[in-house]
N, C-alpha and C positions, 0 to 999 in steps of 0.2 A: 122205258125207264133212265136206262142209261142215256137213250136217245133226246129225252127231255131234259137230263142234267146237260150234257152237251149242249145245247140250244141256250139253256140259261146261262153258263159258263161263257159260251162266243157271243152271249149279248152284253154281260160285265164287259169282257176286253172292248166291247165297239164305244160301249156311251162311257165306260169311266177310265180307259186304256190303263194303264200299268194301276191305277188304284183297282183297278177292277182286276187284275190278277192276283192281287194283294186279298184282297175281299174274298176272293174266288178260292183261294188257297187253304185262307182260312175254315172255312166252309165246308172244304176237300177232307180238313184233318179231324173236323168235328163230327161231320155226317159222316157213317160207316159206308155207304151203298155207294158213293162216288169214289172209281179209281183212282187212286193215290198217284197215277202219273198224265190222269187228262189232263188236269187245267195246266198243267205246264207245255205238252207236249201240245195242247191246241191252241196254246198263248203264244208258241214258238211258231205254230205255221200259221195264226192270226197276225201277228206282229212279222215276220220274216219274211212271209210266203212272195217270191220273186227277188228279193233280193241278194246279191251277189256275194261269195264268201269272203271276207275283207275285213280289216281292221275296224272300221269305219262300222260295217255291219255288227260285230262280233259286241263291239261298244254298246250299239241300239240291242243289240239282245241282251246283255250283261243288266241296260237300264231299266229295259221297260218288261222282262221278262222274269228273269234268272235271280234282281236283287230282292222285285216287291215279294215274287214266290218265297222266296227264302224265309224273309223276315213273315211271310203268311204263314207257314207254315212251322215256323218256330213257334210262332204265338199262340198258333191254338193248336200244338202238340202239348201244351202247358193243362189244355181241360184235362185230359187222359191223364198227363204226368202226375197232376194237382190230385188227380182222384184215385187213380192209385196208391198215391203218396199217402193219403189221411186213409184210405178203405182198407189199404194191404193187412199193415199190423195189426188189426184189431180183427181182421177177418181170418188170419194166419194163426191168432191167438186162440179163437175161439172154433176154427174147425182144420185147422193144419193137421192134426191129430188124424182127421179122418182119408186124408188124402198124402199122407209122410212126407208134409214140409211144414216143419214147426217155424216159429219166426228168429229163432236161436240160429239155427242152418242157415236162414237169409244174412241176417246177421254177420256170419262169419266169413259167407261167400263173398260179400259185400267190404268187406275189412281186408280178406284175401286179394279182393281185384284191386281196392283204394290204396292198397301200401305198394304197390308196385306199379301204378298209375296206368294199367292193363284198364279198366275201365274207362276212362278217356277214350284209349284208343280203339277200344270195341267200337264203341257209342257212335265213333266219329266213323269207321268204317260201314257201319251196320247202315246207319245216315245216307252215305254216299251211295251203297249199293240200290239202284234204282227197287229191282224187284220184293228186296225186304219188307214186309209189310209195318207198315209208318205206326197203328196202332198197338203193335207187339212192343218197337221197342219202346215207345211212350211208358206206356204198362209196366215193362219190367224196369226202366230206370226211376218209375215212383213206387213200386214195390222194394226193389233195393233202395231206394233213398240217396240216388244220388243226388248232389249237393247243387240246387238250383243254380250256382252259377256255373257250376262246370257242364250240367245237363245243358244249359243255354249255349254255350258257346261251344261245345263239340255238336249240338243238335245244329245250329245254324249253319259250323264249317263243312259240317259232311251234307246240310242239306244243299251249302253252296255248288256243291262237285255234283249231288244229284239231280239238279234243276237244270244245271249246264249240260247234263250230259241228256237228258231228255230234251232241256230247249231246242238244243242242234237238232236234236230228232226229230222231232215237229217241225221244225225251219224244213230240214232235206230232205223228210217225207212227204209234204205236201199237206194233200186231202185224205192222204192214205194213213195219218197218224193215227184216226178211231183204230183202225187194225191193229199197230201195234203197242197202244194203250189197252185193249182191250186183252189181248196172248198178254204184257204184265200184270194184268193185273188177277189172269187165269192163275199165274206162276205164284202171285202173293196170295192170292187163296188156298191154294195147294199146300204153299209153308204152314200157310192157318190150321187147314187140314190136316197136315201132318204132325204139325206141334200141337193136336188137340188129338190124336189119334195115341201119339206116344205117353201123353200125359193119363188120359183114362188106361191105359196099358199097365201104366207105374202104376197106378192106384189098384188096379188089378192085379198087378201081382205083389202090393202092401198087406191088399185085404188075403187073399192066396198064403200069403208068408206068415201070415199071424194064426191063423188057422190052421196050419202044421204041429 
């Protein structure tokens, strides 16, 4: 599956250049099985392989890899954000009592973060770290109903840092970038599994507490 996705992404780069990076980044955000680091690192390898490290090459990296990927990821992430934005409130109002998370608590948390601008800094920081799963960030941002303008700005800026890091790694790693991408994907999956386990443990604790 992953090898086919690699071929698909590389074909987009070769055929459409920077537009291919843009399109592949959108697809990567919407389709969960694609490792979030695969597209950017693959683009870094495809466009930058063999180029020396200098100002001209860094400019080329920004133009053909980082900016197209950043815009693509930002646009693609809006799918999950929008879904969570509109589905999160009715879901929690209906089922929140079963999982111990009420809509009122979400609103209180969001208001607390917003008043200190902590949500902007947190969203930016999470977007900038390569191993943090993008789908989790998008979903939580939507559930907490972070304003669309703030979401887009923080996602763009954070993803720009992330794309720069991954683009350089793909460039310097050469054909070995696939190994690095797989390791980052494993780290992301471990984080997602860890969050699921914590969430399930929390639900179990709430149920057990009610029975006492």
